[in-house]
C-alpha positions, 0 to 999 in steps of 0.5 A: 527509455524512461530512465529514472536515474535521471529525475531531479531531485525535489521535483514535487517541492513547490507543487503542495505535494505532502511528501515534499512540501512539508520537509525543510529543503535540507531533508531527504523525504523517504517517508509518506508512500509515494515515488520521487519519479513524475507520473509514466510518460504515456500518463502525462501525454494524454493528461495534456491532451485531455487539458488542451480540450479546455472542457472541466464539466460534470463527469460521466464514466465510459464505457472505455474506461471498465474495458479498460480495467478489464484487459489489464486485470484479465490479461496481466494478472488472470482475473476476470472481471465483468462491468457490472462488477466494477464500481468507480471511486474518488480513491482507496481510503474512502473505498474502505470506509464504504466497504466497512460501512457496507459490511458492519454496524456499530460494536462490530468488529473487524479482524486485520494484520498489524502493523497495517496501513494507519488509515484502517484503523481509522476507517473501522473505528470511525464507523463505532467497530473495533480492531481485532489485531492479529499481529504477523510472525517473524520468520527468520529463516525466510527473513518474511512476516507471516500471518498466524493463522491459528490468532486468525481463527481465533478472532474470526471466530469471535460473533462480532468479527464481521469482516477480515481486512486484508491488504494484499500486496501487504503495506507495511511488511512488504509480503506478496501473499501467496495462494497457499496463504491466500486460500486459507484465509479465505477458507478461515473467513468461509467457515466463519461467514467472516467478508474480506475486504482486500485493498490491493492497490500495491498490486502492480508493484512487486520485485523481479519474478514475484507474481501477485495473485488477485484474492477474488480470482482464486475461486467463484466462492472467495469473489462472491464473499469478498470486496477488492480495490484496485487503483493505479495511483500507487504504481503510477504516482497519481495520488493526487487524480484520485479514482480508484475502484471497488469490484465485487462478483456479490451483487448485494453486496454491491447494492449494499456499498451503492446504498452507502456511496449515495448516503454519503455521497461518494458519487462523482469521481476525478475526470482526469483520473478516468484519463489516467487510468485508461492511459496507465493500463496499456502497454506503454505503462507495463513498461515504466511498470516494469523498468520502475519495479527494477530501480525498486528492487536494486535499491532494496538490495543496497540498503539490505546488504548495507544493514547485513554488514553495519546493522545486523540487529535490525531486521530486515525483511525480504522485500516481494512488494510495495516500495516500502521496507519495514526495518525492525529495532526492537533487538538492536537497541538491547545492548546499547547504554545511551537508548535505555528508555527506547524499549516499546517505541525503537521506532519513534526513537529512530525516525526522529533522531533521523530526522533531527541529525541527518536529515532524511525523513522515514516513518515511525512505526507506531502509527501502523500499530508496531511502535519498535519498527520504521517504514522507508519509502525506496522509490527514489533515484539510485543517488537519492538512494546512496545519499539517504543511506548514507545518512541513515548509517552515520546516523545509526551508526551512533545511535544503536551502533 
């Protein structure tokens, strides 16, 4: 049985790893969306066997690959997908760019919730389009962020709005959108002729007792009015193998995306990604995920309880999905005399202070469109989490305490 608590700290150092090799050795990296853990043993075994063959030529995606995707999402998530609906690509970021290019023209608007995954902004503006940003609302009673449906409808009613870029589950708020929320969003988009692009890369990382709902699984209408992206890379910590899938039940949309893929030459995928996906989407992969999700939830509870006791003014949402915690410091700075000038850039102040003085790195929320917040990565062994929280608390005691 895989034990996540016995992973050596800093295992990624010396591998050209962005998370580890861009930080000094004394820094705990709790920032970029990558786990501290090696990939699941079933993936490592499959990759070793593939390497031992010694042939690394041009690659054709085999039928077994598509069967793995169809079986996994059908049995695990109740989403019926057919072979022709699947378009393999190198990753979620290229997939998002492909979809935006296929659905819009320069000058169009793409609606999205903010804070948002930082690459979304570039995916939109690089196409010459404009972001139409609907800010998530804080629900203090439920301790979660929610969509502002009135604002979303107003933005979707704009004739320039052509697409809604959804993140399901949501990075960085940690929300696992309910079926009811997704239905309401889907109905608004259908009403106004707005196509939904749904990034569902975080779908395997959910809190115990929670259930991910694929947007396209809700109804045939929604399936035909959407493009979804899925990948094992986030849930199984294999971003470097670069594999993802675009899925759409709409033949015309697939044709348009194929056209973009060929124009921009995104046609080939990594042969190791093909192997890794098929190994991940198995019973062994599912068992590894269950243990990983339990550890992430335990780390979240540790953080939540510490902040509730020592920094109650910091807004900490219940983490329903992803291993990324969004902490909002807007209210926490108001009484702090020595933090004057931090208003509007609380996330930057906190992130820079903790890195410089406490040697722990977290993300400044400004890049996600939420400058009062910070994003904290919880996908680490318990011992690393305890030390990271000790350093964070030590810093916050002086900064906002």
